[in-house]
C-alpha positions in Angstrom: -32.6 26.2 -6.4 -32.1 23.8 -9.3 -29.4 24.1 -12.0 -32.0 25.4 -14.6 -33.8 27.8 -12.2 -36.0 28.1 -9.1 -39.0 26.0 -10.3 -39.0 22.2 -10.3 -39.5 20.7 -13.7 -39.7 16.9 -13.7 -38.5 16.7 -17.3 -35.2 18.4 -16.6 -33.5 15.6 -14.6 -33.1 11.8 -14.3 -34.9 11.1 -11.0 -37.2 8.6 -9.4 -40.2 9.8 -11.3 -38.8 9.0 -14.8 -35.6 6.9 -14.4 -37.0 3.4 -14.7 -34.7 2.8 -11.7 -31.5 3.2 -13.6 -29.0 5.8 -14.7 -29.1 7.5 -18.1 -26.4 8.5 -20.6 -24.6 11.7 -19.5 -26.1 14.7 -21.1 -29.3 12.9 -22.1 -31.5 15.8 -20.8 -30.0 19.0 -22.2 -33.0 21.0 -20.9 -31.7 20.5 -17.4 -28.3 22.2 -18.0 -27.2 25.0 -15.6 -26.8 28.6 -16.6 -23.2 27.9 -17.5 -24.0 24.9 -19.6 -23.1 22.1 -17.1 -25.2 19.0 -17.6 -26.5 16.5 -15.0 -26.0 18.7 -12.0 -29.3 17.4 -10.6 -30.2 13.7 -10.8 -28.7 10.7 -12.6 -26.0 10.1 -10.0 -24.9 11.8 -6.8 -21.6 13.6 -7.5 -18.9 12.8 -5.0 -16.8 16.0 -4.6 -13.5 16.9 -2.8 -15.1 18.7 0.1 -15.0 16.9 3.5 -18.5 16.3 4.9 -18.4 18.6 7.8 -21.1 20.8 9.5 -21.4 24.2 7.8 -20.3 26.0 11.0 -17.1 23.9 11.2 -13.8 25.7 11.5 -12.0 22.6 10.0 -10.5 22.8 6.5 -13.1 21.4 4.2 -10.5 20.8 1.5 -7.9 19.1 3.8 -5.9 16.3 2.3 -7.0 13.0 3.8 -4.3 11.0 2.0 -5.4 7.5 1.3 -7.8 7.2 4.1 -11.2 5.7 3.1 -12.9 6.4 6.4 -13.2 10.1 5.7 -16.6 11.3 4.4 -16.7 13.6 1.4 -19.7 15.5 0.2 -22.1 14.1 -2.5 -24.5 16.5 -4.2 -27.2 16.6 -6.8 -29.3 13.6 -6.1 -29.6 10.6 -8.4 -32.0 8.5 -10.4 -33.7 7.2 -7.2 -34.1 10.6 -5.6 -37.2 12.7 -5.2 -37.3 16.3 -6.3 -36.4 17.7 -2.9 -33.0 15.8 -3.1 -32.3 17.3 -6.5 -31.9 20.9 -5.2 -28.5 22.5 -5.3 -28.4 22.9 -1.5 -28.9 19.2 -0.8 -25.8 17.4 0.3 -24.9 14.1 1.9 -21.6 12.4 2.8 -20.0 9.1 1.7 -16.8 7.3 2.4 -14.5 6.6 -0.6 -15.0 2.9 -0.3 -18.8 3.1 -0.3 -19.9 1.4 -3.5 -23.4 1.7 -5.2 -25.0 2.5 -8.5 -26.3 5.9 -7.6 -23.0 7.7 -6.8 -20.5 9.0 -9.3 -18.0 11.8 -9.8 -17.4 14.5 -12.4 -14.2 14.7 -14.4 -13.2 18.2 -15.3 -10.3 19.9 -17.0 -9.4 23.4 -17.8 -9.4 24.6 -21.4 
């Protein structure tokens, strides 16, 4: 349910209950890491991902190339510093356009080793 397991632990994420209404440094709560060692998968900032925000039963291509369009919603996951515990679950998702700007959305940079 959560990156660290199935039980909510308020000390494992940056969320509305402990954030002082702001983000925290990446990796500042190592106890909240996932089973593969990924940090900040719940809380701190919503992560904007490449998947199109479509209904789960959609037959459309979730990874379709939308080019430079900014009116296409992509999925955000993980909740943020202003979220309650129910929005920090792995199954929770919302959608945002590329030009939607705020201080509770971000993205994860990744590279292969």
